C-alpha positions, 0 to 999 in steps of 0.5 A: 122288289128292291135293288139287292146287293150282290158282292160277287157280281160287284167283284166280277164287274170290278175285276173285268173293268180293271182288265178293260181299263188297263190302257188308262193306267189309273183306277177310280171312277170306272171301276167304282161305277162298274162295281156299283151298277153290277153289284146292285144288279141294275137292269137299265143303265143311263149315262151322259157323255160330252164331246172330248170327255174320257170314256173310262166310266163308259167302259166300266158301265158297259162291263156292268151291263154285260155282267147283269144283262142290263140295257145301257144307254149313253146320251151325247149332245150331237152327231159329232159326239156320237161318232167320237164316242162310238169310235173311242169305245170300239178302240177300247174293245167294248162289246156290245156297245151301249145304245147311243142317243144324240140330243139334249140330256134333259129331254132324252132322260125324260123319255126313258122310264124305269132306269135304275142306274144314272150317271150324270156329269156335273160339268153339264150345265143342266145336270140338276134338271137331268136328275129331276126328270129321271123316271126311276124304277119302282125297285129304286135307283142309284144316281151318281154325279161325277166331277162333283168337285167342279161345282160349287154348292152354297151350303153344300149339295142337297139332293132334295133340291134336284130330285122329283118330289116324293122320291125317297133318299135311302142314302147319299154320300160323296166319294173322293174316288173320282169325286162322285156324289152317290144317291140310293133311292 
């Protein structure tokens, strides 16, 4: 079975995220990621987050998880980050909150199997290694790299350079909304 697109679920998650993120007074990455995760009816959403970073994308992914019944895991670097992250989501009214795993993103992702939606921040030094160790679902997966504009790639960005050998790329695109690289396997 492959990931199957549902425009109705994508629209519902998008609208719910717009309402949930009114406080941010701008639209973009949160709504996009929410609609994509819900629209592909994902069952296991994983994201990385760094101390002091914005939580809008996490709010959107939590909305998508609620709409699809997905497991949502957020990887943070340490206990201080975990406390700030959970506090920020609580202030935004996110319920249920995602599971939060404190530790190095690469090793945490390597322990998770069957993910079908992964969001990695290109601000992470090891973002490519995180993508490489991801154990995606046999149904396929959507991989997203946010803040891609902050990286300089000689000769352009090549997914083949960061993915596990044998992983088939169905489609890849750079979206100016939030400057996100998206890959569908």
